[in-house]
MITI-618957 format. One record per residue: x, y, z of N, C-alpha, C in turn; residue number from 1. Coordinates in steps of 0.2 Angstrom, whole numbers, plus 5000, padded with zeros to 4 digits. Layout:
N
nu | nv | nw | cau | cav | caw | cu | cv | cw | seq
X | Y | Z | X | Y | Z | X | Y | Z | NUM
...
This chain:
212
nu | nv | nw | cau | cav | caw | cu | cv | cw | seq
5129 | 5295 | 4964 | 5135 | 5292 | 4968 | 5141 | 5293 | 4964 | 1
5141 | 5293 | 4957 | 5146 | 5294 | 4953 | 5148 | 5301 | 4951 | 2
5155 | 5302 | 4950 | 5157 | 5309 | 4948 | 5156 | 5310 | 4941 | 3
5154 | 5316 | 4939 | 5152 | 5317 | 4932 | 5158 | 5315 | 4928 | 4
5157 | 5312 | 4922 | 5162 | 5309 | 4918 | 5167 | 5314 | 4915 | 5
5164 | 5320 | 4914 | 5168 | 5325 | 4911 | 5171 | 5331 | 4915 | 6
5171 | 5329 | 4922 | 5173 | 5334 | 4927 | 5179 | 5331 | 4930 | 7
5185 | 5333 | 4928 | 5191 | 5330 | 4931 | 5194 | 5334 | 4937 | 8
5190 | 5340 | 4939 | 5192 | 5344 | 4944 | 5190 | 5341 | 4951 | 9
5193 | 5336 | 4953 | 5191 | 5333 | 4959 | 5197 | 5334 | 4965 | 10
5196 | 5338 | 4970 | 5201 | 5339 | 4975 | 5202 | 5333 | 4979 | 11
5209 | 5332 | 4981 | 5210 | 5327 | 4986 | 5212 | 5329 | 4993 | 12
5209 | 5327 | 4998 | 5210 | 5329 | 5004 | 5216 | 5326 | 5007 | 13
5219 | 5321 | 5004 | 5224 | 5317 | 5007 | 5231 | 5319 | 5003 | 14
5231 | 5324 | 4999 | 5237 | 5326 | 4995 | 5237 | 5334 | 4995 | 15
5242 | 5337 | 4996 | 5243 | 5344 | 4995 | 5245 | 5345 | 4988 | 16
5244 | 5351 | 4986 | 5245 | 5353 | 4979 | 5252 | 5353 | 4977 | 17
5254 | 5349 | 4972 | 5261 | 5348 | 4970 | 5264 | 5342 | 4973 | 18
5261 | 5339 | 4978 | 5264 | 5333 | 4982 | 5262 | 5327 | 4978 | 19
5267 | 5322 | 4978 | 5266 | 5316 | 4974 | 5266 | 5310 | 4979 | 20
5262 | 5305 | 4977 | 5262 | 5299 | 4981 | 5261 | 5293 | 4976 | 21
5263 | 5287 | 4977 | 5262 | 5281 | 4973 | 5258 | 5276 | 4977 | 22
5252 | 5274 | 4974 | 5248 | 5269 | 4977 | 5246 | 5263 | 4973 | 23
5245 | 5257 | 4976 | 5242 | 5252 | 4972 | 5235 | 5254 | 4969 | 24
5233 | 5252 | 4963 | 5227 | 5254 | 4961 | 5224 | 5249 | 4956 | 25
5218 | 5248 | 4955 | 5214 | 5244 | 4950 | 5210 | 5249 | 4946 | 26
5210 | 5249 | 4939 | 5206 | 5253 | 4935 | 5199 | 5250 | 4934 | 27
5194 | 5254 | 4937 | 5187 | 5252 | 4937 | 5184 | 5255 | 4930 | 28
5186 | 5260 | 4928 | 5182 | 5263 | 4922 | 5187 | 5269 | 4919 | 29
5187 | 5269 | 4913 | 5191 | 5274 | 4909 | 5186 | 5278 | 4904 | 30
5187 | 5285 | 4904 | 5183 | 5289 | 4900 | 5187 | 5294 | 4896 | 31
5187 | 5294 | 4889 | 5191 | 5299 | 4885 | 5189 | 5306 | 4887 | 32
5194 | 5310 | 4887 | 5193 | 5317 | 4889 | 5198 | 5321 | 4885 | 33
5195 | 5326 | 4881 | 5198 | 5330 | 4877 | 5202 | 5326 | 4871 | 34
5207 | 5329 | 4868 | 5210 | 5325 | 4863 | 5214 | 5319 | 4865 | 35
5218 | 5320 | 4870 | 5223 | 5315 | 4872 | 5223 | 5313 | 4879 | 36
5218 | 5315 | 4883 | 5218 | 5314 | 4890 | 5213 | 5308 | 4891 | 37
5213 | 5306 | 4897 | 5209 | 5301 | 4900 | 5207 | 5302 | 4907 | 38
5200 | 5301 | 4909 | 5198 | 5301 | 4916 | 5198 | 5294 | 4918 | 39
5201 | 5292 | 4923 | 5201 | 5285 | 4926 | 5198 | 5285 | 4933 | 40
5194 | 5280 | 4934 | 5191 | 5279 | 4940 | 5195 | 5273 | 4943 | 41
5198 | 5274 | 4949 | 5203 | 5269 | 4952 | 5201 | 5267 | 4959 | 42
5202 | 5261 | 4960 | 5200 | 5258 | 4967 | 5207 | 5257 | 4970 | 43
5208 | 5260 | 4976 | 5215 | 5260 | 4979 | 5213 | 5257 | 4987 | 44
5218 | 5254 | 4990 | 5217 | 5252 | 4997 | 5218 | 5257 | 5002 | 45
5221 | 5263 | 5000 | 5222 | 5268 | 5005 | 5218 | 5274 | 5004 | 46
5216 | 5276 | 4998 | 5212 | 5282 | 4997 | 5205 | 5280 | 4995 | 47
5203 | 5274 | 4994 | 5197 | 5272 | 4992 | 5196 | 5273 | 4985 | 48
5190 | 5275 | 4982 | 5189 | 5275 | 4975 | 5190 | 5283 | 4973 | 49
5194 | 5284 | 4968 | 5196 | 5291 | 4966 | 5195 | 5291 | 4959 | 50
5194 | 5297 | 4957 | 5194 | 5299 | 4949 | 5200 | 5303 | 4948 | 51
5204 | 5302 | 4943 | 5210 | 5305 | 4941 | 5210 | 5307 | 4934 | 52
5214 | 5312 | 4932 | 5215 | 5314 | 4925 | 5222 | 5312 | 4923 | 53
5222 | 5308 | 4917 | 5229 | 5306 | 4915 | 5230 | 5310 | 4909 | 54
5235 | 5315 | 4909 | 5236 | 5319 | 4904 | 5240 | 5316 | 4898 | 55
5238 | 5316 | 4892 | 5241 | 5313 | 4886 | 5242 | 5306 | 4887 | 56
5238 | 5303 | 4891 | 5238 | 5295 | 4892 | 5237 | 5291 | 4885 | 57
5233 | 5294 | 4880 | 5232 | 5291 | 4874 | 5238 | 5291 | 4869 | 58
5243 | 5295 | 4872 | 5249 | 5296 | 4867 | 5256 | 5294 | 4870 | 59
5256 | 5293 | 4877 | 5262 | 5291 | 4880 | 5263 | 5284 | 4882 | 60
5266 | 5280 | 4879 | 5267 | 5273 | 4881 | 5273 | 5272 | 4886 | 61
5276 | 5278 | 4887 | 5282 | 5277 | 4892 | 5279 | 5278 | 4899 | 62
5274 | 5283 | 4900 | 5271 | 5284 | 4906 | 5265 | 5279 | 4907 | 63
5262 | 5277 | 4902 | 5256 | 5273 | 4902 | 5257 | 5267 | 4897 | 64
5261 | 5262 | 4899 | 5262 | 5257 | 4895 | 5256 | 5253 | 4892 | 65
5251 | 5253 | 4896 | 5244 | 5250 | 4893 | 5239 | 5255 | 4892 | 66
5241 | 5261 | 4892 | 5236 | 5267 | 4891 | 5230 | 5267 | 4896 | 67
5232 | 5265 | 4902 | 5227 | 5265 | 4908 | 5221 | 5261 | 4906 | 68
5221 | 5254 | 4905 | 5216 | 5250 | 4903 | 5212 | 5248 | 4908 | 69
5205 | 5246 | 4907 | 5201 | 5243 | 4912 | 5204 | 5237 | 4914 | 70
5203 | 5235 | 4921 | 5206 | 5229 | 4924 | 5213 | 5230 | 4926 | 71
5217 | 5235 | 4923 | 5224 | 5235 | 4925 | 5225 | 5236 | 4933 | 72
5230 | 5232 | 4935 | 5231 | 5232 | 4942 | 5239 | 5234 | 4942 | 73
5240 | 5239 | 4946 | 5247 | 5241 | 4946 | 5248 | 5247 | 4951 | 74
5253 | 5251 | 4950 | 5255 | 5257 | 4954 | 5254 | 5263 | 4950 | 75
5250 | 5268 | 4954 | 5248 | 5274 | 4951 | 5252 | 5280 | 4954 | 76
5256 | 5284 | 4951 | 5259 | 5290 | 4954 | 5254 | 5296 | 4953 | 77
5252 | 5298 | 4959 | 5247 | 5303 | 4959 | 5250 | 5310 | 4961 | 78
5247 | 5315 | 4959 | 5248 | 5322 | 4961 | 5242 | 5326 | 4961 | 79
5242 | 5332 | 4964 | 5237 | 5337 | 4964 | 5239 | 5342 | 4959 | 80
5235 | 5344 | 4954 | 5237 | 5349 | 4949 | 5236 | 5356 | 4951 | 81
5238 | 5361 | 4948 | 5237 | 5368 | 4950 | 5229 | 5369 | 4950 | 82
5226 | 5366 | 4945 | 5218 | 5367 | 4945 | 5215 | 5364 | 4951 | 83
5218 | 5360 | 4954 | 5215 | 5356 | 4960 | 5213 | 5349 | 4958 | 84
5214 | 5347 | 4951 | 5212 | 5341 | 4949 | 5217 | 5336 | 4952 | 85
5215 | 5330 | 4953 | 5219 | 5324 | 4955 | 5222 | 5321 | 4949 | 86
5228 | 5321 | 4948 | 5231 | 5318 | 4942 | 5235 | 5312 | 4943 | 87
5235 | 5308 | 4938 | 5240 | 5302 | 4938 | 5245 | 5303 | 4933 | 88
5251 | 5304 | 4935 | 5257 | 5306 | 4931 | 5260 | 5299 | 4928 | 89
5259 | 5294 | 4931 | 5262 | 5287 | 4928 | 5258 | 5282 | 4931 | 90
5257 | 5277 | 4927 | 5253 | 5270 | 4929 | 5257 | 5265 | 4927 | 91
5260 | 5260 | 4931 | 5264 | 5255 | 4930 | 5260 | 5248 | 4931 | 92
5258 | 5245 | 4926 | 5254 | 5238 | 4928 | 5259 | 5233 | 4931 | 93
5256 | 5230 | 4936 | 5260 | 5224 | 4939 | 5259 | 5218 | 4936 | 94
5253 | 5216 | 4933 | 5252 | 5210 | 4929 | 5246 | 5211 | 4925 | 95
5246 | 5207 | 4920 | 5240 | 5208 | 4915 | 5236 | 5202 | 4915 | 96
5229 | 5203 | 4915 | 5224 | 5198 | 4915 | 5223 | 5195 | 4907 | 97
5228 | 5191 | 4905 | 5228 | 5189 | 4898 | 5222 | 5185 | 4896 | 98
5220 | 5181 | 4900 | 5214 | 5176 | 4898 | 5208 | 5181 | 4898 | 99
5207 | 5185 | 4902 | 5201 | 5189 | 4902 | 5201 | 5193 | 4896 | 100
5206 | 5196 | 4894 | 5206 | 5200 | 4888 | 5205 | 5196 | 4881 | 101
5206 | 5190 | 4882 | 5205 | 5186 | 4876 | 5199 | 5181 | 4876 | 102
5195 | 5181 | 4881 | 5189 | 5177 | 4882 | 5183 | 5182 | 4883 | 103
5179 | 5181 | 4878 | 5173 | 5186 | 4879 | 5169 | 5185 | 4885 | 104
5168 | 5179 | 4887 | 5164 | 5177 | 4893 | 5168 | 5180 | 4899 | 105
5174 | 5179 | 4900 | 5178 | 5182 | 4906 | 5178 | 5189 | 4905 | 106
5179 | 5192 | 4899 | 5179 | 5199 | 4899 | 5172 | 5202 | 4901 | 107
5167 | 5199 | 4899 | 5160 | 5202 | 4901 | 5159 | 5201 | 4909 | 108
5161 | 5196 | 4912 | 5160 | 5195 | 4919 | 5165 | 5200 | 4923 | 109
5171 | 5201 | 4921 | 5176 | 5205 | 4924 | 5173 | 5213 | 4923 | 110
5170 | 5214 | 4917 | 5168 | 5221 | 4916 | 5162 | 5222 | 4921 | 111
5157 | 5217 | 4922 | 5152 | 5217 | 4926 | 5154 | 5219 | 4934 | 112
5159 | 5215 | 4935 | 5162 | 5216 | 4942 | 5165 | 5223 | 4943 | 113
5169 | 5225 | 4939 | 5171 | 5232 | 4939 | 5166 | 5237 | 4939 | 114
5161 | 5236 | 4935 | 5155 | 5241 | 4935 | 5152 | 5241 | 4942 | 115
5150 | 5235 | 4945 | 5147 | 5235 | 4951 | 5151 | 5238 | 4957 | 116
5158 | 5237 | 4957 | 5162 | 5240 | 4962 | 5162 | 5248 | 4961 | 117
5162 | 5250 | 4955 | 5162 | 5257 | 4953 | 5156 | 5261 | 4956 | 118
5150 | 5257 | 4955 | 5144 | 5260 | 4957 | 5143 | 5260 | 4965 | 119
5145 | 5254 | 4968 | 5143 | 5253 | 4975 | 5148 | 5257 | 4979 | 120
5155 | 5257 | 4978 | 5160 | 5260 | 4982 | 5159 | 5268 | 4981 | 121
5158 | 5272 | 4987 | 5157 | 5279 | 4986 | 5164 | 5282 | 4985 | 122
5164 | 5287 | 4981 | 5170 | 5291 | 4979 | 5172 | 5295 | 4985 | 123
5178 | 5296 | 4986 | 5181 | 5300 | 4992 | 5176 | 5299 | 4998 | 124
5175 | 5292 | 5000 | 5171 | 5291 | 5005 | 5174 | 5292 | 5012 | 125
5180 | 5295 | 5012 | 5183 | 5296 | 5019 | 5186 | 5291 | 5022 | 126
5186 | 5285 | 5019 | 5189 | 5279 | 5023 | 5193 | 5275 | 5018 | 127
5198 | 5271 | 5020 | 5201 | 5267 | 5016 | 5197 | 5260 | 5015 | 128
5199 | 5257 | 5009 | 5195 | 5251 | 5007 | 5200 | 5246 | 5005 | 129
5205 | 5244 | 5010 | 5209 | 5239 | 5008 | 5206 | 5232 | 5007 | 130
5201 | 5230 | 5011 | 5197 | 5224 | 5010 | 5194 | 5223 | 5003 | 131
5190 | 5229 | 5001 | 5187 | 5229 | 4995 | 5192 | 5229 | 4989 | 132
5198 | 5232 | 4990 | 5203 | 5232 | 4985 | 5206 | 5225 | 4984 | 133
5207 | 5221 | 4990 | 5209 | 5214 | 4989 | 5204 | 5210 | 4987 | 134
5198 | 5211 | 4988 | 5192 | 5207 | 4986 | 5192 | 5207 | 4978 | 135
5192 | 5213 | 4975 | 5192 | 5214 | 4968 | 5198 | 5211 | 4965 | 136
5204 | 5212 | 4968 | 5210 | 5210 | 4965 | 5210 | 5202 | 4964 | 137
5208 | 5199 | 4970 | 5208 | 5192 | 4970 | 5202 | 5189 | 4965 | 138
5197 | 5192 | 4965 | 5191 | 5190 | 4961 | 5193 | 5191 | 4953 | 139
5196 | 5196 | 4951 | 5198 | 5197 | 4944 | 5203 | 5191 | 4942 | 140
5207 | 5190 | 4947 | 5212 | 5184 | 4946 | 5209 | 5177 | 4945 | 141
5204 | 5176 | 4950 | 5200 | 5170 | 4950 | 5196 | 5169 | 4943 | 142
5193 | 5175 | 4941 | 5190 | 5174 | 4934 | 5195 | 5173 | 4929 | 143
5200 | 5176 | 4929 | 5206 | 5175 | 4924 | 5208 | 5168 | 4924 | 144
5209 | 5165 | 4930 | 5212 | 5158 | 4930 | 5207 | 5152 | 4930 | 145
5200 | 5154 | 4930 | 5195 | 5149 | 4930 | 5195 | 5144 | 4924 | 146
5194 | 5138 | 4925 | 5195 | 5133 | 4919 | 5189 | 5133 | 4915 | 147
5183 | 5135 | 4917 | 5177 | 5135 | 4913 | 5173 | 5141 | 4915 | 148
5167 | 5142 | 4911 | 5163 | 5147 | 4913 | 5159 | 5147 | 4919 | 149
5158 | 5141 | 4922 | 5155 | 5140 | 4928 | 5160 | 5142 | 4934 | 150
5166 | 5141 | 4933 | 5171 | 5144 | 4938 | 5171 | 5151 | 4938 | 151
5171 | 5154 | 4932 | 5171 | 5162 | 4932 | 5164 | 5165 | 4935 | 152
5159 | 5161 | 4933 | 5152 | 5164 | 4936 | 5152 | 5163 | 4944 | 153
5155 | 5158 | 4946 | 5156 | 5157 | 4954 | 5160 | 5162 | 4957 | 154
5166 | 5164 | 4954 | 5170 | 5169 | 4956 | 5166 | 5176 | 4956 | 155
5163 | 5177 | 4951 | 5159 | 5183 | 4951 | 5154 | 5184 | 4956 | 156
5150 | 5178 | 4957 | 5145 | 5178 | 4962 | 5148 | 5179 | 4969 | 157
5153 | 5176 | 4971 | 5156 | 5177 | 4977 | 5159 | 5184 | 4979 | 158
5161 | 5187 | 4973 | 5164 | 5194 | 4974 | 5158 | 5199 | 4975 | 159
5153 | 5198 | 4971 | 5147 | 5202 | 4972 | 5143 | 5201 | 4979 | 160
5143 | 5195 | 4981 | 5140 | 5194 | 4988 | 5144 | 5197 | 4993 | 161
5151 | 5197 | 4993 | 5155 | 5200 | 4998 | 5154 | 5208 | 4997 | 162
5154 | 5210 | 4991 | 5153 | 5217 | 4990 | 5147 | 5220 | 4993 | 163
5141 | 5217 | 4992 | 5135 | 5219 | 4995 | 5135 | 5218 | 5002 | 164
5138 | 5213 | 5005 | 5138 | 5212 | 5012 | 5142 | 5217 | 5016 | 165
5148 | 5218 | 5013 | 5153 | 5223 | 5016 | 5150 | 5230 | 5016 | 166
5146 | 5231 | 5011 | 5144 | 5238 | 5010 | 5137 | 5239 | 5013 | 167
5135 | 5234 | 5017 | 5128 | 5235 | 5020 | 5122 | 5235 | 5016 | 168
5123 | 5233 | 5010 | 5117 | 5233 | 5005 | 5112 | 5227 | 5007 | 169
5116 | 5221 | 5008 | 5112 | 5215 | 5009 | 5116 | 5209 | 5012 | 170
5113 | 5205 | 5015 | 5117 | 5199 | 5018 | 5114 | 5193 | 5014 | 171
5119 | 5190 | 5010 | 5117 | 5184 | 5006 | 5122 | 5179 | 5008 | 172
5124 | 5179 | 5014 | 5129 | 5174 | 5016 | 5126 | 5167 | 5016 | 173
5120 | 5166 | 5016 | 5117 | 5159 | 5016 | 5114 | 5157 | 5009 | 174
5115 | 5161 | 5004 | 5113 | 5160 | 4998 | 5117 | 5155 | 4994 | 175
5114 | 5150 | 4991 | 5118 | 5145 | 4987 | 5120 | 5148 | 4980 | 176
5126 | 5148 | 4978 | 5128 | 5151 | 4971 | 5124 | 5148 | 4966 | 177
5121 | 5152 | 4961 | 5117 | 5149 | 4956 | 5115 | 5155 | 4952 | 178
5111 | 5154 | 4946 | 5109 | 5159 | 4942 | 5104 | 5164 | 4945 | 179
5099 | 5161 | 4949 | 5094 | 5165 | 4952 | 5097 | 5169 | 4958 | 180
5102 | 5166 | 4962 | 5105 | 5170 | 4967 | 5109 | 5176 | 4964 | 181
5112 | 5175 | 4958 | 5116 | 5180 | 4955 | 5112 | 5185 | 4952 | 182
5106 | 5184 | 4949 | 5101 | 5188 | 4947 | 5099 | 5193 | 4953 | 183
5097 | 5189 | 4959 | 5095 | 5193 | 4965 | 5100 | 5198 | 4967 | 184
5106 | 5196 | 4967 | 5112 | 5201 | 4969 | 5112 | 5207 | 4964 | 185
5112 | 5206 | 4958 | 5112 | 5211 | 4953 | 5106 | 5216 | 4954 | 186
5100 | 5213 | 4955 | 5094 | 5217 | 4956 | 5095 | 5221 | 4962 | 187
5098 | 5218 | 4968 | 5099 | 5222 | 4974 | 5104 | 5228 | 4973 | 188
5109 | 5227 | 4969 | 5114 | 5232 | 4968 | 5110 | 5238 | 4964 | 189
5106 | 5236 | 4959 | 5103 | 5241 | 4954 | 5098 | 5245 | 4958 | 190
5095 | 5242 | 4963 | 5090 | 5245 | 4967 | 5094 | 5250 | 4972 | 191
5099 | 5248 | 4974 | 5103 | 5252 | 4979 | 5106 | 5258 | 4976 | 192
5108 | 5257 | 4970 | 5112 | 5262 | 4966 | 5107 | 5266 | 4961 | 193
5101 | 5264 | 4961 | 5096 | 5267 | 4957 | 5098 | 5268 | 4949 | 194
5101 | 5263 | 4947 | 5104 | 5263 | 4941 | 5105 | 5256 | 4938 | 195
5104 | 5255 | 4932 | 5105 | 5248 | 4929 | 5112 | 5247 | 4927 | 196
5115 | 5241 | 4928 | 5121 | 5239 | 4926 | 5121 | 5238 | 4919 | 197
5125 | 5241 | 4915 | 5125 | 5241 | 4908 | 5128 | 5234 | 4905 | 198
5133 | 5231 | 4909 | 5135 | 5225 | 4906 | 5131 | 5219 | 4908 | 199
5126 | 5220 | 4912 | 5121 | 5215 | 4914 | 5118 | 5211 | 4908 | 200
5117 | 5215 | 4902 | 5113 | 5213 | 4897 | 5116 | 5207 | 4893 | 201
5123 | 5206 | 4894 | 5126 | 5201 | 4891 | 5127 | 5195 | 4895 | 202
5124 | 5195 | 4901 | 5125 | 5190 | 4906 | 5121 | 5183 | 4905 | 203
5115 | 5185 | 4902 | 5110 | 5179 | 4901 | 5113 | 5174 | 4896 | 204
5116 | 5175 | 4891 | 5119 | 5170 | 4887 | 5125 | 5166 | 4890 | 205
5128 | 5170 | 4894 | 5134 | 5166 | 4898 | 5131 | 5161 | 4903 | 206
5126 | 5163 | 4906 | 5122 | 5158 | 4911 | 5119 | 5152 | 4907 | 207
5116 | 5154 | 4901 | 5113 | 5148 | 4897 | 5119 | 5143 | 4895 | 208
5125 | 5146 | 4893 | 5130 | 5141 | 4891 | 5133 | 5137 | 4897 | 209
5133 | 5140 | 4903 | 5135 | 5137 | 4909 | 5131 | 5131 | 4911 | 210
5124 | 5132 | 4910 | 5119 | 5127 | 4912 | 5119 | 5121 | 4907 | 211
5122 | 5121 | 4901 | 5122 | 5116 | 4897 | 5128 | 5111 | 4898 | 212
């Protein structure tokens, strides 16, 4: 389901070569490419999930103030390059999830959420995903603003339950939030994607602390 990490040549059916457009976006994943470039996986409300190449993103603080970091929510200025690659010429964050970036538990749960969305949402799926974009945006903010680890876990569970239901993977609307229900959700996502969630390994300790 995922685009190869080192292949930025991803044509866009919604942009003509040389044309530019600006869209709201959340950064799901970032991969270094060549000496100073990055490949970003973005979730947008109008174009769905897209992969973009950010030229010289690791060196330009003017065009990329945060260097296109994971969880960034902002506006991406996109263009189709001569090679056919979909490029992001500028990314302007609208707000920063400060607590997530300074709290290991929140960081882990937010990473898990972005990884799950990245795996489940098809790239260039041919349809807009405004609801999923809003869901992820609100859920990351809920994790950021939660007063304790239980609140962060609950926000994570609700987001994953909505993701699996909206994607037609499973209906867990009747499930009661808890460690077993969360584990079942993650098992369901892994079976559907035929891939293990890398960030899941750190979840057990968080659940243990929440139970004490």
